[in-house]
C-alpha positions, -999 to +999 in steps of 0.1 A: +472-414+820+498-437+832+525-432+858+559-434+844+592-439+866+628-431+855+638-406+831+636-402+796+661-390+772+656-371+739+678-360+712+678-323+710+684-314+668+697-279+673+720-290+699+732-324+684+733-338+720+713-361+746+688-342+768+677-357+799+643-349+816+618-363+840+581-378+824+554-375+849+529-392+828+525-406+797+495-419+773+486-430+737+454-424+717+451-390+734+439-361+718+461-324+716+432-308+740+432-335+766+470-335+766+469-297+774+441-303+801+460-331+820+491-310+824+469-283+836+458-309+863+489-320+873+503-298+902+542-308+887+537-305+852+556-278+835+555-290+799+535-313+775+544-328+744+521-342+717+531-365+689+507-364+662+511-397+643+512-418+676+489-394+695+516-400+722+511-374+751+539-369+778+537-343+808+570-337+820+588-314+845+609-284+849+642-296+837+633-303+799+650-283+773+631-269+743+630-297+715+619-293+678+611-324+660+590-330+629+552-343+639+558-331+677+538-305+693+557-288+722+544-265+749+557-245+779+533-243+807+530-207+821+511-208+857+476-221+846+485-216+808+509-224+780+530-196+761+513-200+726+508-164+725+540-144+734+545-105+738+565-079+755+564-084+790+564-043+800+598-027+795+587-005+769+551+003+779+558+008+815+543-021+828+573-032+849+574-005+877+607+019+876+620+001+909+617-034+893+646-023+866+681-023+888+718-022+875+752-028+892+759+009+885+747+040+861+768+066+849+780+095+873+749+084+894+725+108+868+694+099+865+696+104+826+715+074+828+695+053+853+685+016+848+649+029+840+660+044+810+670+009+796+635+009+784+630-001+745+626+029+723+635+052+754+643+090+739+656+121+754+684+123+778+709+098+777+684+075+755+697+045+774+712+028+806+749+035+807+770+019+835+797+036+855+830+029+836+852+041+863+840+019+890+820-010+871+838-015+838+845-055+844+811-072+849+781-046+845+749-060+848+712-048+845+681-068+856+643-068+857+625-083+890+591-091+876+580-100+915+563-134+901+576-166+880+571-153+844+582-173+812+608-156+792+616-168+754+635-141+739+652-105+743+651-073+721+680-050+725+690-014+717+719+007+717+720+042+733+695+063+710+719+094+705+736+087+670+766+106+680+777+091+710+780+055+689+775+036+722+761+002+722+765-034+740+776-059+712+774-092+731+758-102+765+749-128+784+719-139+801+716-149+842+682-157+861+674-163+897+642-164+914+653-149+951+685-126+939+711-148+954+714-182+935+720-175+898+720-195+867+734-185+833+715-194+799+739-222+785+741-239+756+735-278+758+771-287+768+767-260+797+786-234+784+771-200+794+758-183+758+768-151+746+738-132+725+749-106+698+742-071+707+737-039+686+757-027+653+739+009+657+722+029+678+682+024+672+678-009+652+665-037+675+681-069+676+661-101+689+676-129+704+658-161+712+667-183+740+676-220+734+650-226+760+618-212+776+629-197+811+609-199+843+624-173+867+614-142+887+645-121+879+663-118+844+699-104+843+717-092+814+752-094+816+769-074+787+807-089+779+815-065+753+806-029+742+811-002+717+828+029+735+806+027+767+784-001+782+749+011+773+718-005+761+679-004+759+661-035+756+627-055+759+617-091+775+594-111+755+576-141+767+541-147+787+529-142+823 
């Protein structure tokens, strides 16, 4: 592989904008397998792309945005592998421990409304995390600390599981951090924080795919609109 200096600019069709990223190495007449192996062997490689017709392999750093182009295979590196097999990261099945799920508040400080109740398909009691509307109705949030960096690609949300309350988040934003102090929004290509659709009923899961794969330790959901009360359940999709 040849060293490449400077930046490359690619056209991201889904955003109709130009995305800048740093190409670490590039080679031609490579195979898909050799391209993947080269990224694993390159300490700073976070992504690789492989163009089938030209057999062009490019390794790139953390800053690239996902690009969907015809004839291009694109993969996000996750640790020592790539996120070709995505799945739930542990909200519903309990692999994420209770203490890793925290929130800005919860209703009446009652355990039935606590952050741990935000696990997807939680039943009984309040059947959701619900914020304390009296003290925390401006910018509530709920977050998961994975205690290591993971790759997040999408979210699945639900409303409060008890039909007669009709309480659910209808729109939310996503922020992320590696230290719990400095936070970034998931944005569109223009840098505007994105709003993702929430729920229209109590139990129907709604999946929202992020515009690019996040590599982060802490994922925070910031509800911006809700019906009757800010209550939700969710799952995080991605890979370790």
